[in-house]
Structures are given as structure tokens and as C-alpha cells.
N, C-alpha and C positions, 0 to 999 in steps of 0.2 A: 504493500500500500504506500509506504514512504517513497520507494523508488518511483512509483506512479506519480507522486506529487513533485519529486525532483524534476521529472520530465516536463511536468506542467509548468513549473516555475521557469525552466529554461526556455520554454516556448512562449512565455507570456508576452514578451516584447514583440515577437513576430506575429503571433496569432492570438490577439486579446480575446476573441469570442471563444476559441477553443480553451483558453485558460479558465475563463469563467465557467464553462461547461464542466471542465475537470474538477474545479473547486466545488461546484454544486454536487457532483457525483460523490466526491470525497466526504463532504459534510453529511450527505444522505447516508453513506455507509457508517459514519461515526454515530449518527443518531440511531440507526438500526441496531448497531452493536450495543449502545447504551440501553435502548429499550429491551433488547433481549436479556441483558444482564439484570435489569430491574424486574422483569417478569420472573426470571429464575429465583431472584431473592424473595419476591412476593410468594412464590410457590413454597420456597423453603420455610418462610415465616409461618405460612398457613399450616404446613406439615408439622412444624415445631409446636404450634398452638394446639393442634389436634393431639400431638403426642403428650403435651402437658396435661390436657384434659383426661386422656387415657391413664396417664400416670396417677393423676389425682384420684381417679376412681379406685386405684389399688391401695391408696394410703388409708391408714386407720381413720375411722370416723372422728376420733377424738382430735385429729389435727384441725378440723373445721368447727369443732364444738366450742362453746363458751366455757368459762371457768366452772360454771355451776354443774356441768355434766361430767367433770373429771373429779373423782374423789381423791382426797388426800391419802397418802400412804398409811396403812395400818401396820405393815411389816416393813422394817427399814434395814437396808443393806449399805455397807461401805464396801467399795470395790477398788481393787488394785489390779493392774495389768502388767505382766512381764513376759516378753518373748525371748527365749534364749536357746541356742543350739544344743545345749546339754544342761543337765541338772547342776545347779550351783548352790552353795550355802547362802542362806539369807543373812545379809549383813546386819551388824549391830544397829546402825542408824535406821535401817529399814524396819527392824524389830521395834525400835522406839516409836516410829511412825504408826505402826499397827497398834501398839500399846496405847498411843494417844487416842486412836479411834475408839478402842474398846472403852477407855476410861472417860472420854470427854464427849463422844457422840452417843455412846451406849446403844449401839445398833442391835438388832436381832441376830445378825451374823456379819462377819467380815469375809468376803470372798476374794481370793487371789486367782485371777484368770490368767491362763497362759498355756503354752504348749509343753512345758515341763514343770513338774512340781518342785518347789524349793527344797533344800536339804539343810542339814546342820542343826546345832543345838538350839539356836534361837527359833528356828521353825518348829522344832519339836516342842519347845515351851509353849508356843502359841497353839499348836494343834491340841495339846493336852487340856487346854481350857474348854474345848468343845465349842468355842465361839468363832474359830477361824478354820476355813476349809479352802481347798484348791478346786477350781473348776477348769477342766481341760477345754482349751479353745485354740484353734489354729488361727494364725494371723491372716488377715486379708491383705494380699500383696498387690492388688489392682484396684484402681478407682475408676469405675466405668470400664473403658477399654484401655486405660493408661496404667502403665506399671508405676507403682508408688516409688518415688525417688528416695525418700528418707525412711529408714527403718523405724524411727520414732513415730512416723505417721501411722504405722500399723497399730501401735498402741493407742494413738489418738482416736482412730476410728473405732477401735474396740471399746474404749471408754464410753463413747456415745452409744454404742450398741448395747452394752450391759446396763446402762442407766435406762435406756428405752425399754429394755426387756424386763428388768427387775424393779426399776425405780431406785432411789437412794442417791448416794454421792460417790463419785469416782475421783481418785486423787493419785498423783504421782507419789513415789516412795519418799521424795524429799519434801513432802507436805506434812505438817504436824498440826493436829487438831487441838485447838485451845478452847474456844467456846462453841464446841461442835454441836451441842444439843440445840442451839439456836437454828441450825440448819433444818431440823425437823419442824420447828415452830414456823419458820418462813414458808416451808412447803405446805403448811396448812392453808395458806391464803394465796400462794403463788405456785405456778406450775413448774418453774425452773429457776435455777440460779446460775448466772455466768460470772466470771471472775475478771474484774477490771485490771487491765495492765497499764495502759497509758492512753494518750490521745490517739495513738496510731492503731491500737488493737488490744484485744483481750487475751486471756491465757487459758489453754485447755488443761493445764495441770490440776485444775480443780473445777468440777462441774457437777451440778446436782439437778434432780428433777423427778417428777412423777413419771410413771410408765407412759410411753407414747406422748410425752410433752411436745406441743407443736413446735416450739423453737428448736428443741433438740432434734426433732424429726427433720426439719428443714436444714439444720446444720449438717446432720449426717448425710442428707441427700446432696448437699453441695459437693461432697467428695466424689460422688458419682457423676454429677452433671458438669461441674466447672473446676475440677481438680487441676491445680497448677504446680509445676515443679518449683515451688517457692516455699521457703520454710514457714513463712508467716501467713500466707494468704488465707487458706482454709481454717487454720486453727486460731488465728488472731483477728484478721480483718472481717471475715464472714461473721464471726461471733459478735463483733461490734455492731455490724449493720443489722443483724437479726435482733440484737438486743434493743435497738431503736424501734424496729418494726413491731416487736412483741413486748413493748415496754409496759403495757397494762398487766401482763400476766407473768412477766419475768423480773427477777430481783438481781440487780447488778451489785455484787459485793466488792467493796473496797478493802484495802489493807490486808489482803490475803496474798495476791500475786504481785503486789507492788509494795510490799512491806516486809523485807527490803525490795527495792527495785533491782532487777537483774543487772542493770548497768551501774548500780551504785551499791555494791555489797560491803564495802569497807566499814561503814558504821555498824553493821550487824556483826561482822566477824572480828572486828578489832577494837570496838568501843562498847561502852556500857551505858544504857539509858537513852541513847539517841533514837533507836528504833523501838517504838512502843508496841510490843507484841501481845501484851497481857489480855487485851479485850477482843482481839480478832477472832473470827470464826475459825481460822486456821492460818498457818504461816507457810508460804512456799519459800524454802530456804535456798534453793539453787546450789546446794553444797557441791554438786559435781563440778561446778565451775571453779571451786577453790580447792577441791581435793577432799577426800574422806579421811579425816585425821583421828577418828574415834572408832576403834575396832572392838572395844570392850568398855564396860562402865568405868574402870580405873582411868582410862584415857581422858575422861572428862574431868575427873577430880584432880588429876595431876598435870593437866595441860597448861602450857605457859600462857595461853590466852584465856585463862579461866574467867577473868573479869571482863567478859564480853556478853552481849545480849544473846548470841548464839548458844554459848555454853550454859548461860543462866537458864535459858528456855529448856534445853535438853535435860538438865539436871532436875528442873521442876517437873517435867513430864515423867522422867524416870522414877522420881520419888512420889509421884502421884499427888502433887500439891500445886496449886496455882495461886498467884497473887490476886488481890482484889481487882475486880473489874472497874474500869474507869467510869465514874458517874456521868450519865448523859451521853455515853458513847454512841455514835451513829456511824454506820458504814455503807448505807445504801446510796448508790450513785445514780444520778440522772444521766442516762446514756446520751441524751441529746446535748447536754451542756458540759458533761464531764465534771459536774459539781456534786458535792454531797447534797442530798436532798435537804433543803432548809438553809443552805449556805449560799453566800453570794460569790465566793471565790472558787474557781475551778480547782480540782484536786492538785493539778500541777503547780498551782500558785500557793496552795496551803503550805507547801514545803518551805516557803519563804516568809509567810505571813503569820504563822502560828508558833507559839512557844513550844507546844507539844509536837515536835517534828516527827513525822512517821516516814516521810520520803525525803531523801537528801540529794543534794547535787554533788556530793563528793565522789569522784571517780576512784575506783579501786586501782 
């Protein structure tokens, strides 16, 4: 086509009428091509719309139902997910996490989902309580027709799956439950809980809900429909957008996945009293970013960084005692504004404007 036009331009001076004719033909071909493309796009959109309608017919009716048609959970589970190529011992810090769930959430059962059952003395201690059990589950390694790029996303999808199936709360092993019984209280009136990270996205290290909760159903479906080879898109940004859409029936919890913030861990691991953890539903510690330095209880009591918020919290959980909860503590965040409900300042500004700093700007 372009060579056709080159010839037309070359002949324009000698044969102006032929040039005009050729330009007219060229423009007609372009218009025809564009119209064909638009028709194809129109057909594709129509097919997609029909597909969405068909998909919707296969979703649970609770997805489209109001809050009054979904009952609050009467049996409550705490879920963990771990996929490993072989059986490995449960680590001490993972043991403390599960202990914190038993003591501070008081669930009917703690379920550890995965393709291999943990081993070791700490796992045996938990199994003997009769409150902790393993549930075999193979990882889902594809999202729609796309191979999942990150192994961690296998666990992210599984966390949503088990909460949708059983109800309850799912957490990473580096999450420690503090005021965990409030989770059950929140789910008496809300269908789900998402975990505020920052203005860019939320965190799937802590997620709770009723069976077939609409937000969680849509979140899990996003992995099938729009999975991207991006670390944060599905697990962080989609959660934020859905929390806005479902803000009437979803609770956005602050001071769990941003207390400490993963980009500012120094105050939690090297200072005492800067990060206020005592009133949070739970604390996502991100300890894998700084290394696991406690393999047994003695490591906490003898550690050189004993006078830090991290060690203080772990010892309190291990000994089964918690400091008093802060009077008037609030943690529900408005997903539209990023502010604590009832506050004028966004959460990202509270780090600078309040004396009780929970999020800091100190880089590790």
C-alpha cells in the first residue's frame, strides 16, 4: 500500500487528476480497514459480555445477595498455607504465630493447608492440642491459561480459596494475632476484611471473610481473568479497588500490614515503643526480610536486640500475656480516602502528625 502511495506522490506533479484518484482510493482503503477493525472489536466486546453473563450464572448466589442473606460464621477457622517440595520442620517463629491464633483468636480449629504436612517438635506440640490439623491441598500453578510466575502467588490464591470454602481468617506465618477475637466481632456485621498496606495497594498476608464473601469471590476471580506477571497487581492493587467497590460490606483494617510498614522495618526491629502493636488485630512482621534470628525460646530472652518492639511482642505472645489495649483505639480505614474513619488526616500523614506513631518514615 505504501509503495502504491510513493508512486502516486511521484506522479502528482505530472498527472494531478491521477494523484487525486490514488489518494481517494488510499483513504477509502484506510477507512475500510478501520471499520473492519472496529467491527471485530465490537464482536469481541459482545462475546466478552455474553461470557461474563454466563460466568455470573455459575457464581454463588451469595455474590449478588445483600448482607442480610449471608449469615455470620458460627464455626470459625484460622488458616495457614504452605507449599513445599518435601516435609520440613515447623519453625519456632511459625509455632508462635499459630500459638497466637489459638490464644488470641480462639478459633474452633487452626488448619494448615499444603501439599506436605509439617514435621518437628513444634508441630507435634500443636497437633497434641487437638486444635491444629493439616489439610492436604495441591497448589494451583495456573491462573486462567497463564502459568503463575511467582511461587508465593500459589499460596495467595489458596488463601482466598480456603476462606471462601471454610470462612474465617487466613494469614501468613509471619503474622501474629494480638486482638484477634475482634476479627470474629467484625464479621458479625461485615462480610470480609482486607488489610490496608498503603496508598498504592493492600496486602494479602492477612484476609478474612464469610464463606463465599462477594469481595473475596471477585478477588479470587481476578487471578483467572486478569492475572499479570506482576508481584503486586492481583494481591495488592485489585484488593484496593475491590475494597472501594464493596466498601459497604467490607472492613479495611489498618495497623496490621502497615504496622510496621515493609519499607520501614527498622523501628520495629531495632527500637522500642515506636511501633505500637498492642491494640492491632494482628501484626504482619515481614521477618523474612530481616532474617529469622529466633530458632528457640532462649533466643528471644538472650538476644542482643531484646529491647525492641519485635522481641517484646514475641515474648508477650509466648508467655500468653498482652499489654492493655489503647483507649479509643480505631483501625478501620476508609478505602476511598485512605483515612481512619473519623479522622481528617490520611493514614500516610498520621505518621507525621500524631504523637503515637505507628508508621514511620525511617528506612531500614
